[in-house]
PLY file of the C-alpha trace (Angstrom):
ply
format ascii 1.0
element vertex 390
property float x
property float y
property float z
element edge 389
property int vertex1
property int vertex2
end_header
-0.24 0.16 0.15
1.31 3.57 -1.08
0.50 5.94 1.66
-0.58 9.34 0.15
1.32 12.35 1.45
0.58 16.09 1.00
3.47 17.98 1.14
2.84 21.94 2.05
5.56 24.21 1.91
6.13 27.69 0.28
9.70 27.16 -0.71
9.83 25.30 -3.81
13.36 23.81 -3.20
12.15 22.27 -0.04
9.07 20.79 -1.52
11.00 19.16 -4.35
13.49 17.88 -2.16
11.04 16.44 -0.06
9.12 14.77 -2.71
12.35 13.22 -3.85
12.98 11.63 -0.77
9.57 10.50 -0.09
9.06 9.37 -3.60
12.22 7.11 -3.27
10.81 5.55 -0.04
7.55 4.46 -1.97
5.18 7.13 -0.84
2.79 9.05 -3.35
3.19 12.75 -2.82
1.29 15.92 -3.82
2.61 19.29 -3.54
1.08 22.56 -2.21
2.78 25.92 -2.47
1.46 27.07 0.70
-1.24 26.73 3.71
-4.19 27.92 1.80
-3.33 25.55 -1.49
-2.64 22.71 1.01
-6.32 23.15 2.71
-7.91 23.26 -0.80
-6.18 20.28 -1.85
-6.89 18.48 1.42
-10.56 18.84 1.14
-10.74 17.62 -2.39
-8.32 14.68 -1.98
-7.68 11.77 0.22
-4.24 11.90 2.08
-2.99 9.59 5.00
-0.35 11.97 5.99
0.59 15.66 5.90
3.89 17.15 5.84
3.61 20.90 6.60
5.90 23.72 7.20
5.23 26.18 9.98
5.97 29.56 8.45
4.05 30.29 5.28
2.07 33.11 3.96
-1.40 33.32 4.65
-2.67 29.89 6.45
0.42 29.02 8.65
1.18 25.47 9.61
-0.47 25.29 12.98
-3.72 26.80 11.47
-3.63 24.06 8.85
-3.36 21.50 11.45
-6.43 22.89 13.25
-8.64 23.12 10.22
-7.64 19.38 9.27
-8.27 18.40 13.01
-11.81 20.00 12.56
-12.55 18.65 9.23
-15.32 16.17 8.91
-13.11 13.26 7.03
-13.52 9.60 7.33
-10.24 8.06 8.45
-7.16 9.47 10.37
-4.53 11.82 9.11
-1.16 11.86 10.42
0.27 15.27 10.55
4.41 16.11 10.77
5.23 19.91 10.95
8.27 21.16 9.87
9.90 24.19 11.37
13.20 25.95 12.30
11.44 26.55 15.70
12.81 24.12 17.80
12.30 25.34 21.60
9.86 23.53 24.04
7.24 26.05 24.03
7.10 25.97 19.86
6.64 22.19 19.87
4.10 22.19 22.41
2.10 24.44 20.39
2.46 22.79 17.08
1.20 19.47 18.78
-1.51 21.35 20.65
-2.69 22.63 17.22
-3.05 18.83 16.03
0.27 17.61 14.65
1.22 14.34 15.69
5.14 14.66 15.47
7.76 17.57 14.22
10.80 17.72 12.41
12.90 20.79 12.53
14.52 22.20 9.41
17.09 22.22 8.08
15.88 18.43 8.52
18.12 15.22 8.63
17.21 12.62 5.77
17.49 9.60 8.54
15.54 11.63 10.83
12.60 12.52 8.45
12.61 8.83 7.62
12.15 7.64 11.27
9.10 10.20 11.68
7.79 8.93 8.58
7.86 5.31 9.65
6.32 6.09 12.96
3.41 7.85 11.24
2.89 4.47 9.03
2.80 2.68 12.45
0.35 4.85 13.89
-1.91 4.66 10.58
-1.69 0.74 10.62
-3.03 0.70 14.04
-5.52 3.61 13.31
-6.67 1.03 10.36
-6.59 -2.09 12.32
-8.63 -0.35 15.20
-11.28 0.96 12.79
-12.13 -2.19 11.06
-12.29 -3.86 14.71
-14.67 -0.84 15.57
-16.95 -1.68 12.50
-16.92 -5.34 13.24
-18.04 -4.53 16.70
-20.76 -1.99 15.87
-22.28 -4.71 13.19
-22.06 -7.30 15.66
-23.51 -4.94 18.54
-26.37 -3.87 16.06
-27.09 -7.40 15.12
-27.35 -8.38 18.82
-29.73 -5.48 19.59
-31.93 -6.47 17.01
-32.02 -10.18 18.27
-32.47 -9.01 21.94
-35.50 -6.64 20.70
-36.84 -9.76 19.08
-37.19 -11.01 22.21
-39.47 -8.44 23.84
-43.09 -9.04 23.43
-45.25 -8.29 20.50
-47.74 -5.45 20.40
-51.04 -6.82 21.43
-54.44 -5.23 20.59
-57.01 -7.86 21.41
-58.32 -9.54 24.55
-57.62 -10.04 27.32
-54.99 -7.10 27.63
-53.68 -4.42 25.07
-50.14 -4.36 25.06
-47.52 -1.69 23.85
-44.10 -0.33 24.78
-41.23 1.90 23.79
-37.70 0.54 24.12
-34.56 2.76 23.40
-31.24 1.12 24.52
-28.51 3.71 25.03
-25.60 1.75 23.70
-27.13 -0.40 21.10
-27.61 -3.41 23.87
-28.79 -2.69 27.42
-29.86 -4.44 30.21
-33.59 -3.66 30.44
-36.00 -6.47 30.18
-39.74 -6.68 30.09
-42.21 -8.90 29.25
-45.92 -10.51 29.57
-46.58 -14.10 29.40
-50.07 -16.27 29.73
-49.34 -18.57 32.44
-52.15 -20.41 32.29
-56.06 -19.68 31.33
-56.02 -17.49 34.27
-52.77 -16.15 35.34
-50.41 -14.01 33.50
-47.00 -12.67 34.57
-46.07 -9.24 34.13
-42.38 -7.87 34.63
-39.85 -5.32 34.25
-36.28 -5.78 34.96
-33.32 -3.29 35.05
-29.75 -4.88 35.23
-27.26 -2.38 36.46
-24.45 -0.86 33.82
-24.80 -0.99 30.47
-23.61 -2.85 27.24
-22.69 -6.39 26.69
-22.26 -7.77 30.05
-25.90 -6.36 31.07
-27.44 -7.40 28.00
-26.25 -11.06 28.41
-27.46 -10.73 31.94
-30.79 -9.81 30.77
-30.90 -12.55 28.38
-30.21 -15.02 31.15
-32.91 -13.63 33.09
-35.31 -13.65 30.14
-35.06 -17.20 29.62
-35.61 -17.99 33.24
-38.74 -15.99 33.38
-40.45 -17.64 30.52
-43.02 -20.22 31.23
-41.51 -22.90 28.69
-38.06 -22.26 30.36
-39.12 -22.70 33.72
-38.41 -26.17 33.87
-34.81 -25.93 32.96
-34.05 -24.82 36.58
-33.31 -21.84 38.30
-32.30 -22.48 42.01
-28.66 -22.32 43.25
-29.01 -25.87 44.68
-30.05 -27.11 41.14
-33.78 -27.94 41.99
-36.06 -27.09 39.28
-39.04 -24.64 39.04
-42.22 -24.72 37.24
-45.26 -22.45 36.26
-46.59 -22.60 39.73
-43.63 -21.04 40.98
-43.66 -18.38 38.26
-47.26 -17.70 39.42
-45.74 -16.76 42.76
-43.84 -13.50 42.85
-42.43 -13.95 45.92
-40.97 -17.35 44.83
-39.80 -15.98 41.67
-38.12 -12.94 43.58
-36.49 -15.23 46.31
-35.34 -17.86 43.65
-33.70 -15.09 41.62
-32.02 -13.51 44.70
-30.62 -17.13 45.76
-29.22 -17.43 42.36
-27.63 -14.09 41.61
-25.96 -12.71 44.58
-24.01 -9.50 43.99
-20.39 -10.51 43.79
-17.40 -10.29 41.94
-15.92 -10.06 39.03
-18.93 -8.43 37.26
-21.00 -7.01 40.56
-24.07 -7.05 38.45
-27.39 -6.97 40.17
-30.84 -5.93 39.05
-34.16 -4.27 40.00
-37.31 -5.89 39.28
-41.17 -5.41 39.44
-43.02 -9.07 39.00
-46.66 -9.41 38.78
-48.96 -11.78 38.20
-52.43 -10.90 36.88
-55.43 -12.96 38.08
-58.05 -12.49 35.52
-61.12 -14.12 37.32
-60.06 -12.31 40.44
-59.18 -9.24 38.51
-56.17 -8.60 41.05
-52.57 -7.93 40.59
-50.17 -9.85 43.01
-46.57 -8.47 42.89
-43.29 -7.89 44.16
-41.20 -4.83 43.76
-37.37 -5.13 44.25
-35.52 -1.80 43.97
-37.34 -1.07 40.75
-39.16 2.07 39.82
-42.71 2.22 41.37
-45.02 1.29 38.50
-47.94 3.62 37.56
-51.44 2.32 37.79
-54.41 4.56 36.18
-57.57 3.63 36.69
-60.95 5.34 36.03
-60.91 7.18 39.33
-57.24 7.43 40.17
-53.78 7.50 39.51
-51.42 5.31 41.88
-47.98 4.54 42.45
-47.00 1.00 43.42
-44.67 2.15 45.91
-44.51 -0.60 48.53
-41.40 -3.15 48.10
-37.85 -4.34 49.07
-34.32 -4.03 48.10
-33.19 -5.02 44.68
-32.14 -8.73 43.66
-28.96 -9.79 44.84
-28.16 -7.40 47.77
-29.15 -9.58 50.93
-28.89 -13.16 51.20
-32.13 -15.10 52.39
-34.29 -12.29 52.09
-38.07 -12.64 52.31
-39.73 -10.84 49.71
-43.31 -9.16 50.42
-46.21 -9.74 48.20
-48.74 -7.17 47.55
-51.79 -7.14 45.98
-53.80 -4.48 43.70
-56.92 -4.58 41.73
-56.69 -4.36 38.11
-60.07 -3.81 36.70
-61.30 -3.54 32.96
-60.01 -0.24 31.47
-57.12 0.05 33.91
-53.76 0.74 32.54
-50.62 -0.42 34.37
-47.30 1.20 33.05
-43.90 -0.50 34.15
-40.67 1.55 33.37
-36.82 1.78 34.24
-35.06 4.62 35.90
-33.81 5.67 32.44
-37.17 7.55 31.95
-37.47 9.68 34.79
-33.59 10.40 34.89
-33.92 11.95 31.30
-32.63 15.37 31.51
-33.67 18.53 29.48
-31.18 20.78 27.96
-31.21 22.80 31.07
-30.45 19.36 33.23
-33.88 19.10 34.61
-34.90 15.54 35.26
-38.26 14.44 33.83
-39.30 12.73 37.13
-42.03 10.64 38.32
-44.58 13.61 38.45
-44.39 14.59 35.04
-44.20 10.81 34.21
-47.49 10.45 35.98
-49.05 13.77 34.46
-48.28 12.56 30.74
-49.38 9.32 30.94
-52.60 10.59 32.61
-53.05 13.16 29.84
-52.94 10.48 27.37
-55.42 7.76 29.20
-58.03 8.49 26.78
-56.13 7.40 23.44
-55.57 4.21 22.41
-52.50 2.46 24.10
-50.02 2.26 20.94
-50.83 6.01 20.35
-50.38 7.02 23.87
-47.05 5.14 23.61
-45.93 6.55 20.57
-46.95 9.94 21.46
-44.91 9.76 24.83
-41.98 8.49 22.84
-41.92 11.77 20.79
-42.73 13.84 24.01
-39.58 12.40 25.65
-37.36 13.12 22.66
-38.70 16.62 22.55
-38.02 17.18 26.46
-34.48 15.72 25.91
-34.09 17.76 22.78
-32.15 15.01 21.18
-32.33 11.08 20.44
-29.34 10.29 22.16
-29.77 9.25 25.63
-27.57 8.38 28.82
-29.54 5.29 29.77
-31.61 2.72 28.61
-35.30 3.67 28.34
-38.06 1.25 28.48
-41.95 1.86 29.20
-44.33 -1.26 29.01
-48.02 -0.32 28.89
-50.59 -2.77 29.76
-54.38 -2.02 29.63
-57.11 -4.74 31.04
-59.70 -5.24 28.21
-63.26 -4.31 28.82
-64.38 -7.68 27.93
-62.42 -9.18 30.66
0 1
1 2
2 3
3 4
4 5
5 6
6 7
7 8
8 9
9 10
10 11
11 12
12 13
13 14
14 15
15 16
16 17
17 18
18 19
19 20
20 21
21 22
22 23
23 24
24 25
25 26
26 27
27 28
28 29
29 30
30 31
31 32
32 33
33 34
34 35
35 36
36 37
37 38
38 39
39 40
40 41
41 42
42 43
43 44
44 45
45 46
46 47
47 48
48 49
49 50
50 51
51 52
52 53
53 54
54 55
55 56
56 57
57 58
58 59
59 60
60 61
61 62
62 63
63 64
64 65
65 66
66 67
67 68
68 69
69 70
70 71
71 72
72 73
73 74
74 75
75 76
76 77
77 78
78 79
79 80
80 81
81 82
82 83
83 84
84 85
85 86
86 87
87 88
88 89
89 90
90 91
91 92
92 93
93 94
94 95
95 96
96 97
97 98
98 99
99 100
100 101
101 102
102 103
103 104
104 105
105 106
106 107
107 108
108 109
109 110
110 111
111 112
112 113
113 114
114 115
115 116
116 117
117 118
118 119
119 120
120 121
121 122
122 123
123 124
124 125
125 126
126 127
127 128
128 129
129 130
130 131
131 132
132 133
133 134
134 135
135 136
136 137
137 138
138 139
139 140
140 141
141 142
142 143
143 144
144 145
145 146
146 147
147 148
148 149
149 150
150 151
151 152
152 153
153 154
154 155
155 156
156 157
157 158
158 159
159 160
160 161
161 162
162 163
163 164
164 165
165 166
166 167
167 168
168 169
169 170
170 171
171 172
172 173
173 174
174 175
175 176
176 177
177 178
178 179
179 180
180 181
181 182
182 183
183 184
184 185
185 186
186 187
187 188
188 189
189 190
190 191
191 192
192 193
193 194
194 195
195 196
196 197
197 198
198 199
199 200
200 201
201 202
202 203
203 204
204 205
205 206
206 207
207 208
208 209
209 210
210 211
211 212
212 213
213 214
214 215
215 216
216 217
217 218
218 219
219 220
220 221
221 222
222 223
223 224
224 225
225 226
226 227
227 228
228 229
229 230
230 231
231 232
232 233
233 234
234 235
235 236
236 237
237 238
238 239
239 240
240 241
241 242
242 243
243 244
244 245
245 246
246 247
247 248
248 249
249 250
250 251
251 252
252 253
253 254
254 255
255 256
256 257
257 258
258 259
259 260
260 261
261 262
262 263
263 264
264 265
265 266
266 267
267 268
268 269
269 270
270 271
271 272
272 273
273 274
274 275
275 276
276 277
277 278
278 279
279 280
280 281
281 282
282 283
283 284
284 285
285 286
286 287
287 288
288 289
289 290
290 291
291 292
292 293
293 294
294 295
295 296
296 297
297 298
298 299
299 300
300 301
301 302
302 303
303 304
304 305
305 306
306 307
307 308
308 309
309 310
310 311
311 312
312 313
313 314
314 315
315 316
316 317
317 318
318 319
319 320
320 321
321 322
322 323
323 324
324 325
325 326
326 327
327 328
328 329
329 330
330 331
331 332
332 333
333 334
334 335
335 336
336 337
337 338
338 339
339 340
340 341
341 342
342 343
343 344
344 345
345 346
346 347
347 348
348 349
349 350
350 351
351 352
352 353
353 354
354 355
355 356
356 357
357 358
358 359
359 360
360 361
361 362
362 363
363 364
364 365
365 366
366 367
367 368
368 369
369 370
370 371
371 372
372 373
373 374
374 375
375 376
376 377
377 378
378 379
379 380
380 381
381 382
382 383
383 384
384 385
385 386
386 387
387 388
388 389
């Protein structure tokens, strides 16, 4: 591979001498007669390195370095600045302006060769890192698609209406939620937030997802190797205790998770639930808006902890919203957190519109509140509405 080098110098003798040296060493050279000409050529062309003089009429070397560094161009450009200035202050100024290295005039041929060879090594490393990063990004994107495929499908038919919004912070994250029919009467509804972000949290979330699926329950979950089944999944306290026993907080990962796990009994029209450190769900009924605030510590913090089961009526027409703290921690451009109160008010204001429309409208609202589609944490919001026909 012949690296392309842009030589920028207002002295024609220096330009030509540099071209002779660099061409002998196998480089493809382009000449610019001053900084402004060099900047023009750089924007039009594709160069691996720039070898620029410091003192030139018009655009000087340091300013050319700054323009190159601020230019939105794919790939890295290695810059060597040539100067008669050899004191420490000037060298620092050149490096701070964006140069990677320097060589003093009159330059020594062997020293120049060493500087350019060092630049080659940096460029090879940069190329390798870029390709590895592209491969990683492709894998993360594919993993995000796979993880999202594990989320529940929107449901607009009885016994429940179901919809959600999900925005992972870094391609893949540790947020998990789902709804499963356990039998003809009972239905599990849960939301989990694994600490941290990225691959480790996502893999942990996948493990939890598999354990909480009714058809995967018999695969075993308890630390002592005993198996559990549908009746265990139908008991929020058994689920919480089992997961707490299995996933105690410990090195090297130090991962833990918060959880809301509920089981809806359609005949009784009651939701039995456990809240382990998770943000309090919002229950919207025809007469009231309630936060399900009772609860216990997160999963994994305390050994042999006895979790408490609570009950709430969940009648036809009611809505239940499960969410992670990424929602309420979203900040505005003025750093004001979104907060629980604003979340309650916004969801209540949308209570008269269909659930899918409510979730879609809310997602647009929180993006507007943030002023950006980039978020610091995973965002997930699961909405469940009990059908009037239940």
